N, C-alpha and C positions, 0 to 999 in steps of 0.2 A: 694822140696817136691814132692813126687811121685804123679802121676795122681791118683792112687788108694787112697792115703790118702786125697788128695784134694776132690775127689768125695765123699769119706766117710764123710768128714767134712761137705761138702755142704748138703748131704742128712740128716745129723744129725741136722745141725743148721738152715737150711732154713725154716723148718716149725715153729720154734720158732720165727724167725725174722718176718715171714709173719703174725703170730698170733698177733704181735705188730703193724701191719699196715705198715710195712716197707718192702723194697725189699733188698735182699742180693745181693750186687753189686760185692763184691770181697772177697776172702779169700787168705791170704798169710802167710806162716810160714817161718820166717827168723831166722838165728842164729846170736846172738849178744854175742860174746865171748863164754862162756860155756852155756849160757842160750838161750832158744828159745823164739821167740815172735810170737804169733798168732794174726795177724791183720785181723779184720773183718770190712768191709766197708758196711754201710747200707744207704739207702736213701728212699725218697717217693716223690710223686708229690708235696707235700706241704713242703718238707724238713723234717728234724728230729731235735727236740729240745733236750736240755740237759736231761730233764726228760725221754724222750723216749730212749735216748742213755743209760742212767743209768739203766732203766728197762730191756732193751734187754741185756745189759751187765750182769746183775745179772742172767737172765734166761740162757744165754749161759754158764756162769761160772758154774752154778749148773748142767747143762746137761753134760758139759765136765768132771766135777768132778765125776759123777756117771758112766761114760764110760771110756774106755781106748783109746779113739780116738787120744789122744796126747801122748800116751805111759806113761811110768813111770817117765821120767825126768821132771825137773822143766821147767815151761814156764810162760810167761806173756801174758795175754789176753788184747788186745787193741781194743776197738770198737769205730768207728768214722764215719764221713761222707766223701764223695769224695773230698771236699775242693773246693776252689774258682776257680781254673784253671783245672776243671775236664776234663778228656778225654771223648768224646762222642762216644759211640760204639753201643748202643742199640737204637731202635726207641724211647723208653720212655725217654732216655737221651736228645734227640733232642726236644721232647715235653716240657720237663722241662726247656729247655734253650731258649724258645720263649722269645723275647725281649732282649736277651743277645747278646753281641758281641762275635763272634767266629772266630778263625783262622783256615782256612781249608787248608790242603795239598791235592791238587787235584791229581787224578790218572794220569793225563797228565804231572804232575811234577810242575805245577804252584802253587802259594800260593794266597789265597784270604782271606781278613778280611771283614766280613759282619755281620749284625744283622739278626737274625732269626725272620721272621715275622709270618710264619705259617708252619706247618708240616702236611703232609698227608702220605699215604702209599707208594707213589712213590718218594717223595723227599721234598725239602724245598723251600719256597719263602723267598728271602733274600733282605735286603736293603744294598746296597754297598755305604759306605760314599763317598761324593764328595771330590775331591782333588783340592786344590788351588782355593777355592771359588765356585767351581761347585756344582750343586745340587746332592743330593744322587740319585742313580738309583736302580731299582729293577732287580732281576735276579732269575731265576729258576735253581735249582741245584738238579739233581737226586742223590739218594744214591749211585748208581754205579759209579758216578763221584768223590766220596769222598774217599780219602785214609786214612786221619786222620782228626779229628776235636777236637779242644780244646777251652773251654770257656776262654775268656780274662777278666782280672780284670779291671774294670773301676772305677777310683777314683773320677772323676768329672762329671759323667753322671747325668743329671737331670732326675728325675722320671716323669711319665706321668702327675701327678698332677701339678708339677712345670711347665712343658711345656704348659699345658692347661691354667694355670694362666697367663703365659707370653703372650700367643696368645690373651687372652681376654683383656690384658692391652693396 
């Protein structure tokens, strides 16, 4: 997709997404056989539920139908959220990932897996899990030190309520 088309689509669709209380995270046009697929990724600080996704999908579809932004050929519109293992690239992404486990690729080449405790304008406060029975440690990481960061899926993590109940017992 050309930068011009991407910019045009963003300019056209972003106000509609924002009016639904969501952020437009990504736009991608892919060819699948002879058809094209327009993928729109939306999110918010509180996440996006299925009703919000359906509402924004109808709004985007109607707007695209009344313009020629996608040209005359057939295309499929897919609207969704970033998913469980989302890539963190904007400040708001890190804020939304507080209390989540994240795999960091550091600018120096090292890798770090840690839980985000807090986010400010300069960087992150992290909890690095202990290894082989050792206690977890805290670490400060500046945004300039991060090359890539991706949320990790945790299947057996206890939520804060469960941990508090365990501590009280």
